[in-house]
C-alpha positions in Angstrom: 30.3 0.6 28.1 33.3 1.9 26.3 35.1 -1.5 26.7 32.1 -3.1 25.1 32.3 -0.8 22.1 36.0 -1.5 21.8 35.5 -5.3 21.6 32.5 -5.3 19.3 32.8 -8.4 17.2 29.1 -8.6 17.2 27.2 -11.2 19.1 23.6 -10.4 19.7 22.8 -12.8 22.5 22.9 -10.2 25.3 21.2 -9.8 28.6 19.6 -6.3 28.2 18.1 -4.1 30.9 17.1 -0.5 31.0 18.8 1.6 33.6 16.8 4.4 35.0 19.0 7.5 34.6 19.9 9.7 37.6 19.8 13.3 36.5 21.0 15.0 39.7 23.6 17.6 38.8 27.0 16.3 39.9 30.0 18.4 40.6 31.5 17.8 37.2 28.5 18.8 35.2 27.8 21.8 37.5 31.4 23.1 37.1 31.2 22.7 33.3 27.9 24.6 33.0 29.1 27.2 35.4 32.3 27.9 33.3 30.4 28.3 30.0 29.9 31.7 28.4 26.4 32.7 27.4 27.2 32.1 23.7 28.6 28.6 24.5 25.4 27.8 26.4 23.3 28.8 23.4 25.3 26.9 20.9 25.3 23.9 23.1 21.5 23.8 22.5 21.9 23.6 18.7 21.8 20.5 16.6 23.1 21.4 13.1 22.9 19.6 9.8 25.4 19.9 7.0 23.8 17.5 4.4 25.5 19.2 1.4 28.2 21.7 1.1 29.3 23.5 -2.0 26.7 21.7 -4.1 27.7 18.1 -3.2 26.9 15.6 -0.5 29.2 16.2 2.5 30.7 12.7 3.2 34.1 14.3 4.0 34.4 17.2 6.5 34.8 20.4 4.5 37.2 23.1 5.5 34.4 25.7 6.1 32.4 23.2 8.2 35.5 22.3 10.2 36.1 26.0 10.9 32.4 26.4 11.9 32.6 23.6 14.4 35.7 25.2 15.9 34.1 28.6 16.1 30.6 27.9 17.3 31.2 24.8 19.6 27.8 23.3 18.8 26.2 20.8 21.1 25.2 18.4 18.4 25.2 17.6 14.7 22.7 15.5 12.8 23.8 13.3 9.8 21.6 12.2 6.9 21.9 9.6 4.2 23.8 12.2 2.2 26.6 12.1 4.8 26.9 8.5 5.7 27.1 6.4 2.5 30.0 4.1 3.3 31.2 2.8 6.7 34.8 4.0 6.1 33.8 7.5 5.3 31.3 7.7 8.1 33.9 6.8 10.7 36.3 9.3 9.3 33.6 12.0 9.2 32.5 11.6 12.8 36.0 11.5 14.1 36.9 14.6 12.1 33.8 16.4 13.4 34.7 15.6 17.0 38.3 16.7 16.5 37.3 19.9 14.9 34.8 20.9 17.6 36.5 22.9 20.3 33.7 22.7 22.8 32.4 19.7 24.6 32.3 16.5 22.6 29.3 16.5 20.2 26.1 14.6 20.2 26.3 13.1 16.7 22.8 12.0 15.7 20.9 10.4 12.9 17.5 8.9 12.2 18.2 5.2 12.2 14.6 4.0 12.8 14.9 0.8 10.7 12.4 0.1 7.9 11.2 3.1 6.0 13.7 5.5 7.6 17.3 4.4 7.8 20.5 6.4 7.1 23.6 4.1 7.2 24.2 3.3 3.5 26.1 0.1 4.2 24.4 -0.8 7.4 21.5 -3.1 8.2 18.2 -1.6 7.2 15.9 -3.8 9.3 12.2 -4.4 8.7 10.7 -1.4 10.7 8.5 -0.9 13.7 5.1 -2.2 12.4 6.9 -5.3 11.1 8.4 -5.9 14.5 5.0 -5.8 16.2 3.7 -8.2 13.5 6.2 -10.8 14.7 4.4 -10.9 18.0 7.7 -11.2 19.9 9.3 -8.2 21.7 12.6 -10.0 21.7 12.8 -9.1 18.0 12.6 -5.4 18.8 15.4 -5.8 21.4 17.5 -7.6 18.8 16.9 -4.8 16.2 17.8 -2.2 18.8 21.1 -4.0 19.5 21.9 -4.1 15.8 21.2 -0.3 15.5 23.1 0.5 18.6 26.1 -1.6 17.7 26.4 -0.2 14.1 25.9 3.4 15.1 28.4 3.2 18.0 31.0 1.5 15.8 30.7 4.5 13.4 31.0 7.1 16.1 27.3 8.1 16.0 26.2 8.3 19.6 22.5 9.5 19.3 19.7 7.8 17.4 16.5 9.8 16.8 14.4 6.8 17.2 12.1 5.0 18.0 8.8 6.4 16.8 6.4 6.1 19.8 3.4 7.4 18.0 0.2 5.3 18.1 -1.0 4.9 14.6 -4.7 5.3 15.4 -5.5 7.0 12.2 -5.4 4.8 9.1 -5.3 7.9 6.9 -2.1 9.3 8.5 0.3 10.4 5.7 3.6 10.3 7.5 3.6 7.7 10.4 1.9 4.6 9.2 4.4 1.6 9.2 6.9 3.7 11.2 4.5 3.1 14.2 4.4 -0.3 15.9 0.7 -0.5 16.3 -2.7 1.3 16.9 -2.6 0.0 20.5 -0.7 2.2 23.0 0.3 -0.9 25.1 1.8 -2.6 22.1 3.7 0.6 21.1 5.0 0.8 24.7 6.3 -2.7 25.0 8.0 -2.8 21.6 9.3 0.8 22.0 10.9 0.0 25.3 12.4 -3.2 23.9 14.0 -1.3 21.0 15.3 1.4 23.3 16.9 -1.1 25.6 18.8 -2.6 22.6 20.0 0.8 21.4 21.1 1.8 24.9 23.1 -1.5 25.3 25.9 0.0 23.1 25.9 3.4 24.9 23.8 5.0 22.1 21.1 7.6 23.2 17.6 6.7 22.0 15.0 9.4 21.3 11.3 8.8 21.5 9.2 10.8 18.9 7.0 12.7 18.2 5.6 14.0 21.5 2.8 14.3 22.3 1.8 12.1 19.4 1.7 12.2 15.6 -0.4 9.1 15.0 -3.9 10.7 14.8 -3.1 13.3 12.1 -4.1 13.7 8.5 -1.3 16.2 7.6 2.4 15.6 7.3 4.2 18.3 9.4 7.0 18.3 6.9 4.5 20.1 4.6 1.9 21.7 6.9 0.8 22.1 10.4 -1.5 19.3 11.7 -4.2 19.9 14.3 -5.2 17.3 16.9 -8.4 18.4 18.7 -8.3 15.8 21.5 -8.5 16.7 25.2 -5.6 16.1 27.5 -7.7 13.4 29.2 -8.0 11.5 25.9 -4.3 12.0 25.1 -3.4 10.4 28.4 -5.4 7.3 27.6 -3.8 6.8 24.2 -1.1 9.0 22.6 0.8 9.7 25.9 0.9 6.1 27.1 4.0 5.0 25.2 5.9 8.2 26.2 5.0 7.8 29.8 6.1 4.2 29.7 9.4 5.2 28.1 9.9 7.9 30.7 9.3 5.5 33.5 11.9 3.2 31.9 14.5 5.9 31.7 14.5 7.1 28.1 17.2 9.8 27.5 15.7 12.0 24.9 12.2 12.9 23.6 11.5 14.8 20.3 8.6 17.3 20.0 6.0 17.3 17.3 5.1 20.4 15.2 1.4 19.9 15.8 -1.4 22.1 17.2 -3.2 20.7 20.2 -5.8 23.5 20.8 -7.6 21.7 23.6 -4.3 21.5 25.6 -2.9 24.9 24.7 -4.9 27.5 22.8 -2.6 30.4 23.4 -1.1 32.4 20.6 2.2 34.0 19.5 2.5 37.1 17.4 4.5 35.8 14.4 7.2 38.2 13.1 7.0 36.4 9.8 3.2 36.5 9.1 2.4 39.6 11.2 -0.5 37.7 12.8 -1.3 36.0 16.1 -0.6 32.3 15.5 -1.5 29.4 17.7 1.3 27.6 19.5 2.4 24.2 18.1 3.6 21.7 20.7 7.2 22.6 20.0 6.6 26.1 21.2 4.1 25.3 24.0 5.2 25.8 27.6 2.0 24.0 28.7 2.9 21.0 26.7 6.7 20.9 27.1 7.3 22.3 30.6 4.1 21.7 32.4 3.0 18.4 30.8 6.2 16.6 29.7 8.6 17.8 32.3 6.1 18.5 35.0 3.2 16.0 35.1 5.0 13.2 33.3 8.3 13.7 35.1 10.7 13.7 32.2 14.2 14.5 33.4 16.1 14.0 30.1 16.7 16.2 27.0 13.8 17.5 24.9 14.8 18.0 21.3 12.6 19.6 18.5 11.8 17.9 15.3 13.5 19.6 12.4 12.8 23.3 12.6 13.1 23.6 8.8 9.8 21.6 8.4 7.0 23.7 6.9 4.8 23.1 10.0 7.1 25.7 11.6 9.0 27.4 8.8 5.8 28.6 7.0 4.8 30.6 10.1 7.9 31.6 12.0 11.3 32.9 11.0 14.3 31.0 12.3 15.2 33.3 15.1 11.7 33.5 16.6 11.2 29.8 16.2 14.3 29.0 18.3 13.5 31.6 20.9 10.0 30.4 21.4 11.0 26.7 21.6 13.7 27.4 24.2 11.3 29.5 26.2 8.7 26.8 26.1 11.1 24.3 27.7 12.8 22.7 24.7 16.5 21.9 25.5 17.9 21.3 22.0 16.9 22.8 18.6 17.3 20.4 15.7 18.2 22.1 12.4 17.6 25.7 13.5 18.7 27.1 10.2 17.3 25.8 6.9 19.7 24.7 4.1 23.2 25.3 5.5 25.3 24.4 2.4 27.8 27.3 2.0 29.9 29.6 4.1 27.5 32.6 3.7 24.6 30.5 5.2 26.4 30.5 8.6 25.4 34.1 9.0 21.9 32.8 9.9 23.4 30.9 12.8 24.9 34.3 14.0 21.4 35.8 13.8 19.9 32.9 15.8 22.6 33.2 18.5 22.1 37.0 18.7 18.3 36.6 18.9 18.5 34.1 21.8 21.1 36.3 23.6 18.6 39.2 23.3 15.8 37.1 24.6 17.9 36.0 27.6 19.0 39.5 28.4 15.4 40.7 28.3 14.3 37.9 30.5 12.0 36.3 27.9 14.2 33.2 28.3 15.3 33.1 31.9 18.9 32.3 32.7 17.5 29.5 34.8 15.7 28.1 31.8 18.8 28.2 29.6 20.9 26.7 32.4 18.4 23.9 32.8 18.6 23.1 29.1 22.4 23.0 29.1 22.6 21.1 32.3 20.3 18.4 30.9 22.5 18.1 27.7 25.8 18.0 29.6 24.3 15.5 32.1 23.3 13.2 29.3 26.7 13.5 27.7 28.3 12.5 30.9 25.8 9.6 31.4 26.5 8.1 28.0 30.3 8.5 28.2 30.4 11.3 25.6 32.2 13.7 27.8 35.0 11.2 27.9 35.0 10.6 24.1 38.1 8.7 23.0 39.1 9.0 19.3 41.0 5.7 19.5 37.9 3.7 20.4 36.4 4.3 17.0 38.2 2.5 14.2 37.5 1.8 10.6 38.6 -1.8 11.1 36.1 -2.4 13.9 33.3 -0.5 12.1 33.6 -2.5 8.9 33.4 -5.8 10.9 30.2 -4.7 12.6 28.2 -2.5 10.2 26.1 -4.6 7.8 27.9 -7.8 9.0 26.6 -11.3 8.2 25.2 -11.8 11.7 23.2 -8.6 11.5 21.9 -9.4 8.0 20.9 -12.9 9.0 19.0 -11.6 12.0 17.3 -9.0 9.8 16.2 -11.6 7.3 14.7 -13.9 9.9 12.8 -11.1 11.7 11.5 -9.7 8.4 10.2 -13.2 7.5 8.5 -13.6 10.9 6.6 -10.4 10.3 5.0 -11.4 6.9 1.3 -11.7 7.5 -1.0 -13.8 5.3 -4.7 -12.5 5.5 -6.1 -14.6 2.6 -5.0 -18.0 1.4 -7.8 -19.4 -0.8 -7.5 -23.1 -1.3 -4.2 -23.0 0.5 -2.3 -21.8 -2.6 0.4 -20.6 -0.3 3.1 -21.6 0.0 3.3 -21.9 -3.8 3.4 -25.5 -5.1 6.0 -24.8 -7.8 6.8 -27.3 -10.5 9.5 -27.6 -13.1 7.0 -26.1 -15.5 6.0 -23.2 -13.3 6.3 -19.7 -14.7 6.2 -16.9 -12.1 5.8 -13.2 -12.9 6.7 -10.6 -10.2 5.2 -7.1 -10.8 6.5 -4.1 -8.9 5.6 -0.4 -9.1 9.2 0.8 -9.0 12.3 -0.5 -10.7 14.4 -0.5 -7.5 12.1 -3.2 -6.1 12.3 -5.7 -8.9 15.6 -7.1 -7.7 14.1 -7.8 -4.3 11.9 -10.6 -5.6 14.9 -12.1 -7.6 16.9 -12.2 -4.4 14.2 -14.2 -2.7 13.9 -16.5 -5.8 17.7 -17.1 -5.7 17.5 -17.9 -2.0 14.5 -20.2 -2.6 16.5 -22.2 -5.2 19.3 -22.6 -2.7 16.8 -23.7 0.0 14.9 -26.1 -2.2 11.6 -24.2 -2.2 12.1 -23.4 -5.9 12.6 -26.5 -8.1 15.0 -26.6 -11.0 13.3 -25.6 -14.3 10.8 -23.2 -12.7 11.1 -19.8 -14.4 10.7 -16.2 -13.1 10.4 -12.8 -14.8 10.0 -9.3 -13.4 8.1 -6.3 -14.7 7.9 -2.7 -13.4 4.4 -1.4 -13.9 5.1 2.3 -12.9 2.4 4.5 -14.3 0.5 1.6 -16.0 -3.2 1.1 -15.3 -4.3 -1.6 -17.8 -3.2 -5.1 -18.7 -2.1 -4.3 -22.3 1.0 -4.4 -24.5 4.2 -5.8 -23.0 2.5 -6.2 -19.6 -0.2 -8.4 -21.1 2.4 -10.5 -22.8 4.2 -11.0 -19.5 1.0 -12.0 -17.7 0.0 -14.3 -20.5 3.4 -16.0 -20.2 3.0 -16.7 -16.5 0.8 -19.2 -14.6 1.4 -17.5 -11.3 1.6 -13.7 -10.8 2.9 -12.0 -7.6 1.9 -8.3 -7.7 3.1 -5.7 -5.3 0.6 -3.1 -4.0 2.2 0.1 -2.7 -0.8 2.2 -1.5 -0.4 5.1 0.8 -3.1 7.6 -0.2 -6.8 7.7 0.1 -7.1 8.3 -3.7 -5.3 5.1 -4.4 -7.5 3.2 -1.9 -10.5 4.0 -4.2 -8.7 2.7 -7.2 -8.3 6.3 -8.2 -4.8 5.9 -9.7 -2.4 3.3 -11.1 -1.0 2.3 -7.7 -4.1 0.2 -6.9 -5.8 0.2 -10.3 -3.1 -1.9 -12.0 -3.0 -4.6 -9.2 -6.8 -4.8 -9.3 -6.8 -5.2 -13.1 -4.1 -7.8 -13.0 -5.9 -9.8 -10.3 -9.1 -9.7 -12.2 -7.3 -10.7 -15.4 -5.7 -13.6 -13.7 -9.1 -14.9 -12.4 -10.6 -14.7 -15.9 -7.7 -16.6 -17.4 -7.3 -19.3 -14.7 -4.0 -18.0 -13.3 -3.0 -17.8 -9.6 -2.6 -14.3 -8.3 -0.9 -13.2 -5.0 -1.0 -9.6 -3.8 1.8 -8.4 -1.5 1.0 -5.2 0.4 4.3 -3.4 1.0 3.3 0.0 2.5 0.6 0.7 5.0 -1.4 -2.6 5.3 -4.8 -1.0 4.9 -4.9 -1.9 1.2 -5.2 -5.6 2.2 -8.9 -5.1 2.0 -8.7 -4.4 -1.7 -8.2 -7.0 -4.6 -11.0 -9.4 -3.5 -10.4 -11.7 -6.5 -6.8 -12.4 -5.5 -6.1 -16.0 -4.5 -3.9 -14.8 -1.6 -3.0 -11.6 0.1 0.0 -10.9 2.4 1.4 -7.8 4.2 5.1 -7.1 4.7 5.1 -3.6 6.2 8.0 -2.2 4.2 8.7 -0.9 0.6 12.3 0.0 0.6 14.1 -1.2 -2.5 17.7 -1.7 -3.3 20.4 -0.3 -5.5 21.1 -3.8 -6.9 20.8 -4.2 -10.6 18.0 -6.7 -11.4 20.1 -8.2 -14.2 22.8 -8.8 -11.7 20.3 -10.4 -9.3 19.1 -12.7 -12.1 22.5 -14.4 -12.3 21.6 -16.1 -9.1 25.0 -15.3 -7.6 23.9 -12.3 -5.5 21.8 -13.3 -2.4 22.9 -10.4 -0.1 23.8 -7.0 -1.5 26.7 -5.1 0.2 24.7 -1.9 0.5 21.7 -1.6 2.9 18.5 -2.8 1.4 14.9 -3.1 2.5 14.3 -6.7 3.7 10.5 -6.7 3.7 9.8 -7.4 0.0 12.4 -10.1 0.0 10.9 -11.7 3.1 7.4 -11.5 1.6 8.4 -13.5 -1.5 10.4 -15.9 0.7 7.2 -16.7 2.7 5.1 -16.9 -0.5 7.6 -19.4 -1.9 7.7 -21.4 1.4 11.4 -20.8 2.1 10.0 -19.5 5.4 6.7 -20.4 7.0 3.9 -17.8 7.6 3.7 -16.6 11.2 2.9 -12.8 11.2 -0.2 -11.2 12.8 -1.7 -7.8 12.0 -0.6 -5.3 14.6 -3.4 -2.9 13.6 -7.0 -3.1 12.7 -7.8 -2.7 9.0 -10.8 -0.3 8.9 -13.2 -0.6 6.0 -12.6 2.2 3.5 -15.5 4.2 2.0 -14.4 4.6 -1.6 -17.2 7.1 -2.4 -16.4 9.5 0.4 -12.6 8.7 0.5 -12.5 8.0 4.3 -12.0 5.1 6.6 -15.1 4.0 8.6 -15.5 2.5 12.1 -16.3 -0.9 10.6 -13.4 -3.4 10.7 -12.5 -5.4 7.6 -9.6 -7.4 9.1 -9.2 -7.5 12.9 -5.9 -6.8 14.6 -4.3 -10.2 15.3 -5.4 -11.8 12.1 -2.8 -13.9 10.4 -3.1 -17.3 8.6 -0.1 -19.6 9.3 1.6 -22.4 7.5 5.0 -24.2 7.8 7.9 -23.8 5.5 8.3 -26.4 2.8 
């Protein structure tokens, strides 16, 4: 595996297979664990973040952080977009962290899901999970996994906190949505396993999340504590299916969800923070982590928490108690145990956590056997993925810059994103657009960082011949605008074809309750009255595809990430692939609308009819899963 990383001039035509891990404790692991002090065992279970330090993003290892890595000998660190903006700096940062750490080589993790959540600033963003399922081909998930694995490994990042294995069976879910592959557990399983296999191919650890399932919630655990009132029997038929499949296929790591499951565990903890008895979220539930995940489901790998700084935990428990309860419940690694580490004085909170866990071990609240099991699982995983034998020389800036965001990866990203674009309405076959020299196309976006995406697609269309010479294009950002008046009216009056982006993620917007949906509706209606062609492109959760009934055509692209490219620079026609990572979905949608690519995508989720009066989704299906109108490219 190390030889493969050393020779990574990326080719993505690989034979991939999952290898079921063997977690029997070997002599080497046993000796390592046996020789560790109690403090080293505790810090081995901590995954620390240093997003900022001294008031600025930490892209270069700061002296205080270097000293902290040497002192505490943490088991892992997690990097965010704040840390990994350029490939060169990322390589230098990961190598500096490994060199500074005086304990076992670190797990260096990040959330490179692809799509809505990606971290490598100059990497390949990819279209995201729901888009992958919309392509109808699991090979695309494997390919994306390989791209993720290759780019992370080249930078010295050995752990990817992905993929999301949640089944998005609640259209009103505020946090999962297009991060999920589908509302069918079998689809989530097959695409999830394919993505994992690709990530693993480059020696990178994959982590399935958020166990036992975040798909059927109506609260974001970053801001509150969701409750899922399903029985264990129902969870086993749906939410747990992808996790069980991933376990059976040898996944290395699983992340817990900060969610209450009262019908699985209704026990309580007396909170030191609130002074009240509080119900146990999954992250702190022995019944869910030890009995269900490790026992019934047979998971032998590492269980890591979701960020412990999220309000679903932090609002109810102080940092020390949260860590103690999670470890006691069966968690092996604590992600972000201390909130907002950004100066030297903040490290005192790490000392309090260590002291609190030590006290719990000495009192027997956390047994030595439990702590040893956690550490053994972590060290075993480090050995399995070659991390114990980490070699500084194997990670180079030269290799990383040839891999991260390379032409081959960006080309694959573009093609896969286009395959995902799903046409659900195409009245009178207006798509692909039949552009003429006299055509005037207006592209409307809710955010300024999305306007350049359409221009990139237009430039590519000119190069491919799907946009004729003489055809004109303009862009307009409609942020906060609800009515077709003023400059917007002038722009719409100028055009004979209008492509309007709909970015709807709230129930209020689904009822035309704010500008996110109200402006697209008003534009579509205006176009109909004035004999103009209108095309609506849904770029967030696809449930808004049921809106805008007067549109000539409607397409879903499953991704709304913009780019840092200046729209005026894009208009020159010279830029067709920005150097920095950019969301490919909007670009792909316009390319399919123009006919540069054909339409092949299929809905990976049902689109339930929305009750605008009561602000809720009904059981009636507006568009069925699998719907997708097709046509060939021009």
